[in-house]
C-alpha positions as CSV (number, residue, x, y, z in Angstrom):
1,X,90.7,114.0,97.2
2,X,89.4,117.0,98.8
3,X,89.7,120.5,99.2
4,X,89.2,120.8,103.1
5,X,87.9,124.4,104.7
6,X,89.1,124.8,108.0
7,X,90.0,127.5,110.4
8,X,93.4,128.5,110.6
9,X,95.4,127.5,113.5
10,X,93.2,124.5,114.7
11,X,94.3,121.2,114.5
12,X,94.8,119.4,111.6
13,X,92.7,116.5,110.5
14,X,94.5,113.5,109.1
15,X,95.5,113.5,105.8
16,X,94.1,117.0,105.3
17,X,97.6,117.8,103.2
18,X,99.2,121.1,102.4
19,X,97.2,124.2,104.4
20,X,97.0,127.1,102.8
21,X,96.1,130.6,104.1
22,X,93.8,132.9,102.2
23,X,94.0,135.5,104.3
24,X,95.0,138.8,104.0
25,X,97.5,139.3,106.8
26,X,99.7,136.5,108.6
27,X,98.9,135.2,112.1
28,X,100.0,137.9,115.1
29,X,102.7,137.6,117.3
30,X,103.9,134.5,116.0
31,X,107.1,133.7,113.9
32,X,106.7,132.8,110.6
33,X,109.2,129.9,111.2
34,X,106.5,128.6,113.1
35,X,103.3,129.3,111.2
36,X,103.2,125.5,109.9
37,X,103.8,124.2,113.7
38,X,101.6,126.2,115.2
39,X,99.1,124.7,112.6
40,X,98.5,128.3,111.0
41,X,99.2,127.5,107.1
42,X,102.1,126.0,105.1
43,X,101.6,128.6,102.5
44,X,100.3,132.0,102.1
45,X,97.7,132.9,99.7
46,X,96.4,136.4,100.5
47,X,95.7,137.0,96.7
48,X,92.1,134.6,97.6
49,X,91.1,136.8,100.2
50,X,89.1,140.0,100.1
51,X,90.9,143.4,99.6
52,X,91.5,145.3,102.7
53,X,88.8,147.6,102.3
54,X,86.7,144.6,101.8
55,X,87.5,143.0,105.0
56,X,86.2,146.1,106.7
57,X,83.4,145.9,105.1
58,X,83.0,142.2,105.7
59,X,83.7,142.6,109.7
60,X,81.3,145.8,110.1
61,X,78.3,143.6,108.3
62,X,75.7,143.1,110.6
63,X,72.6,142.9,109.0
64,X,72.0,139.7,105.7
65,X,71.7,142.4,103.2
66,X,75.5,144.6,104.3
67,X,76.3,140.6,104.2
68,X,75.2,140.0,100.6
69,X,76.6,143.0,99.5
70,X,80.1,142.0,100.8
71,X,79.5,138.8,99.0
72,X,78.6,139.8,96.1
73,X,81.7,142.7,95.8
74,X,84.3,139.7,97.1
75,X,83.2,137.7,94.5
76,X,83.8,140.2,92.0
77,X,87.8,140.4,93.1
78,X,87.8,136.9,92.3
79,X,87.1,137.3,89.1
80,X,90.1,139.2,88.4
81,X,92.9,137.3,86.0
82,X,95.2,136.4,88.9
83,X,92.5,135.2,91.6
84,X,90.9,133.7,88.7
85,X,93.8,131.3,87.4
86,X,94.3,130.6,91.0
87,X,91.1,128.8,91.7
88,X,91.6,126.9,88.2
89,X,94.8,125.2,90.1
90,X,92.9,124.4,93.5
91,X,89.8,123.3,90.9
92,X,92.6,120.9,89.0
93,X,94.8,120.3,92.2
94,X,91.3,118.9,94.2
95,X,91.4,116.0,91.8
96,X,94.8,114.8,92.3
97,X,96.2,115.7,95.8
98,X,94.3,116.4,99.7
99,X,94.9,120.3,100.9
100,X,93.0,123.1,103.2
101,X,92.0,126.7,102.5
102,X,91.3,128.5,105.8
103,X,91.1,131.8,107.4
104,X,91.1,133.0,111.1
105,X,86.8,133.2,111.4
106,X,85.2,131.4,114.2
107,X,82.0,131.3,112.3
108,X,81.9,130.5,108.4
109,X,78.6,131.4,108.1
110,X,80.1,135.1,107.7
111,X,83.6,134.5,106.3
112,X,84.8,134.7,103.3
113,X,86.1,130.9,103.1
114,X,82.3,130.2,102.9
115,X,82.1,131.9,99.6
116,X,85.5,130.5,98.0
117,X,83.7,126.8,99.1
118,X,81.0,128.3,97.0
119,X,82.6,129.2,94.0
120,X,85.1,126.2,94.4
121,X,82.3,123.9,93.7
122,X,81.0,126.0,91.3
123,X,84.3,125.4,89.2
124,X,83.7,121.6,89.5
125,X,86.5,121.6,92.7
126,X,86.3,118.5,95.0
127,X,85.5,120.2,98.0
128,X,84.9,118.2,101.6
């Protein structure tokens, strides 16, 4: 059993399980009733998305130093009780079932989902 880290809106993998959207905003121009059928996500989980302020910081980060500052602040946000409890839940579920988490970004190397992957690994989650 594992967590897959995916780009939302892409074709689902076989046995991917439920897809969680760890994004601040729903996809634009898509009816709520079509989120799952269009491979965006089954459940929206914005608690694991950077705050609006941090989203802007990530979008503006052009250097490794700026990206590292974003990562540090996002990791701090993930220590809030609600986010931390959610990460604990996902870690436990990863040992029992397949599911995925994702974001819209094309490049995972400069996306908060890479940080989520690392944090879940650090917590002992089964991450693909």
